[in-house]
N, C-alpha and C positions, 0 to 999 in steps of 0.2 A: 337719620344715620343707619337704623334698623332697616328702613325700605330701600337704602343702598346697596346693603349688605346683602339682602334678598335679591335684588336683581344681580349683584355681582355672582351669586350663588348659581342662580338660574342660567345665566350666561355660560358658566363653566359647564353645567350639567348639558346644556344643549350643544357645546362646542364638542364635548366628551363624547355625546351621543353621534354626532355627527362623523367624528372621528373613527368610532367604532364600526358604524354603519358602512363608512368608506372603506375599512379594512377589511371586511367580510369576503370580498373576492379574493383577497390575498390568503386568507384563514382558507377559504376552501381549496385553493391551489395546494397549500401546504398539507391540508390534511390527510392524504394518501402516504406521503412520505413519514408524517407524525405518526400514522397507525403502524406502519411499517417498522419504525423505530421503537414504538412500545412493545410490539409483539415481539421482534426480533433481539432487542436488547435489554428491555426492563422486564417482561414477563418470566423470563429464565432466571432471574436474580435469585428469588428463593432456592432454587435449585444448587445454589453453591454449597449450601450445607451438606449435599451428597459427598462433597471431598473429603468431609469428616466422619463418614458413616461406612460401616460394614452392610451395605445394601442387601437388602433380602426382599425379593419381589412380593413374598407374601405381605410382608409388613410394611411395605412402602417405603418411602424416603424418610418421613418424619418419625415412622414406627421402628426403624432399623436402628441397631445400636450403634454406639458413637465408637469411632476408632481412632480419635485423636489425630496425630500428624502421621500415621502409619502410611497412608496412601501417597503421601509425598516421598517417602522414602524410595518409592518405585522409581522415579527417576534418576535417583543416585545410587541405586543398589548395585548397579552392573558397571562393567569397565568401560560401556557405551555412553555413559552420562557425559564425560569430558568431549567425546566425539560429536555427539549430537548438540551439545551446547555451543561448542567451536563452530560448527557448519552453521548453525543458525545466526550465530553473532556475525561471523565473518561474510557469509553470503549477503546478509541484509546490509552490512556496512559497504560493501563492494557495490550492491545495489543502488544505495541511496547516494554514492558518490557518482556512479557511472550514468544513473538515470537523469541526475539534475544537470550533469554536464551536457549530456546529449539532448535532453529535453530543451534547454535554454538555447544551445546551438541551433536545433530545427525550428524552434519558436522565432529566432531572430531571422533565419532565412525566410521564414513565411511572411515575417512584418515587413522585410525588405523587397518582397517579391511584388512586382506589378503586372504579372502575367495574368489573363482572363482565367486561366486554369487553377488559380489561387485556391479557390473553395473545393475544386476536385480533389486538390493535393491534400488540403485540410481532413476531406472525409476519408481519403485512402489512408492516410497514417493513423487514422483513429479505429478504422475496421479491426486491425488485429486485436484490440482491446475488447471489442466485442464479441470475439470468437471464444467458443468453449475450450478449456485447456485439453479436454478429450480430443477435440479434433486438432489441435495445435500438437499433441503427442503423434497423432496419425501424420500429420506432416512432417514432423521431425523425423518419424520413423522410415518414410517416403524417402528421406535425403540420407538416413545412417542405415539402412537394411544392410546386413552384410552381403546378400545375395542379389537383390534386386535394386539396393540403394543408388540414388542419383550421384553420390559423391563416388562410391566405389566404382560404378559402371561407366562413369564419363571423365570426372577430374582425376581420380587416382589412376584409372587406365591410361589416359594422355601422357601421364607424368611416368608412366613406366614402372610403376610400383605396384607392389602386392596389396590385396584388399586389406581392409581393416576391420577388424571386430569391435566396432565401436561401442557395442553394448558389453564389452567384456574388458575394455581397456579404460581404466578409472582416471587415468592421467588427462584426459581430454575433457572429462564432464564439467569441471568447474569453468571452463571456457564456454562450453555449450549451454550450460545452464545460464551463465550471465547473459550470452547473446539472445537466446531465446526470450529470458525475461525482458530484456531492453527492447527487443522487438515487438514483444507484446503491450507494454505499458508505456512507451515513449509516446504515443498518440494522445493518450490521455493526460499526462505530465505537461506535453508541449501545450495542449490546448489551454490550459490554466495559465502558463507563462505568456502564452500569446495574447490572452484577454488582459493581462496586466500590460504588456508592451502597448497594445493598441489603445489603452487607455491613458497613456501618458501625453502631456500635452506637446503637440506638434511644434510648438513656437520654440522650444528649447532646441529641436534639431534646426529648426530654420536659423535661430541666433548662433548656433555653433558653426553652421555652413557659412553663414556671413564672415565669421571669424575665421574661415579657413580650415575647419577641422573638418577631416575626412570621415568616413564612414566607421573605420576602425575605432579612431580617436572618440566618435560620438557615441558609439557601443559602450566603450570601456568607460567613458566619463558622464554618460547620461542613462543608458539603458540598464547597465548592470547595477549602477547604485540604487536606481529606483525599483529595481528587481529586488532588492536585498530583503525586504518586508516579506515578499511572497516565497522567496527561497527559505526564509527561517521558517516560516509558518509549516511549508510542505515537509522541511527536514525534521522539525520537531515531531509532527503527526507521524513520520516514517519512523522516529526514533521510539516512540511510544509502543510501536508495534515490531520491534527490533527482535523481540524473542518469539514472533510469529512466523511462519513460513507459508508460502504459497504450497498448499498439500498438493494440488495438482501439478506444479511444476517438478517438484521434489519425488512425487510419487508416480504419475502417469508417464511424464515425459520420459524417465529413464526405464520405463516398462516394468519397474518393481525387481529390477534384476540385482540379485543378493551380490555379485562381483563389485558392484558399485555402491554398496551401502556405505562404506567409509567416507565417500564423498557425496553422497546424496541424502544420507539419512539425518534428518533433523527432529525437533522435538515433537512437532505434529504427526510426523510419519512413524517415528519410533513407538509413540503411544497409540496411532492407529493399528500397527503391527501387534503391539502388546494386548490391545483389545480383540482382536482376531485370535489371538491364542490364548489368552486367559479369560476373555468374556467379562471383564469387571468394568463397570461405567464410572466406578468411583476412582479409577486411575485417570480417566480422561478428565472428569471434573477437577481431580487435584492439579492437573496439568493446567487447565483452564484459568484456576486460581491464581497458581505459579505465574502463569505467563503475564495475566491481568496486574498483579502487583508489581512485578517487575516492571512492565510497561509505563504504569502509573509513577511509579517512583523515578524512572528515565525521564520522564517528559517534564515533571516539578523540576528535577535536579537541572536539565538542561535549559529549562526555561528562567530558573534562577540566574544561571550562567549568562543568558542572555540579556536578562534586566541589568546585571552588574556592567556588561559590556554596552548595551545600548538599549535602554529602558523603553523607548518607543518602539522597539521591535519585537519585544515580548508578546505572547500571546495573552498572557493575564499577569 
């Protein structure tokens, strides 16, 4: 009996060792990402204490005096608090809806495409995501410049209307920012949905076609229901960052124009401008803690709601 137990133990050890050795290539492939995640996301965590300090460069972070919650009051000490919170939430809410709809639409188009150029289209639609927001801001300026912009010198002129000072007219910018954001990120989101669609068993579509279902019915009855877990996952991740904004989009694309602050100012840009004027890193740290806590709560609450509706679609 004892000998049998020892044999079983030896077999388990050998099997574990074999599995471990077989996994080494995968661990090596994941190592750069793990190192980046550790350096970028975990090493700065002790610095969160800066949000509760009166920072003094001579004394350092941990030697500085405690400030309690005074740094958090900065976000709500002015009349701009409502505006920046409103802009951050509403823009992200619109981004979630519009990005999801367009990304799924384009993913379905690519999945149904039978052209030899399919791979080229996938690459082209992903290219804007790889472009720096600084470059995007110059591209937008090339279109919207009052004197030399493409729109004013071609489209507006052909319509026989006067030139528009795009960077002084705030009423246009909610639409401009949404358009630029969708154009830039749709390729990344589209690839995620496309990979899910391509992973769907084709026999479902073949059976539906035999039963007389057309493409529209196949999409509504097969593709979209099977995309639901991916849609929920992407939406929950987006909700977790709903208190964050794309700094480049809201700061660089509008060229930091003061006339547009009421529609382009978000928590991130507000804190950045505050740092430029006041030079206090503690305020930035407080804003980061505030955004992280709110994002965490939103993800947990959203996930609980999803669990109540459909347990299998929840993240955890």
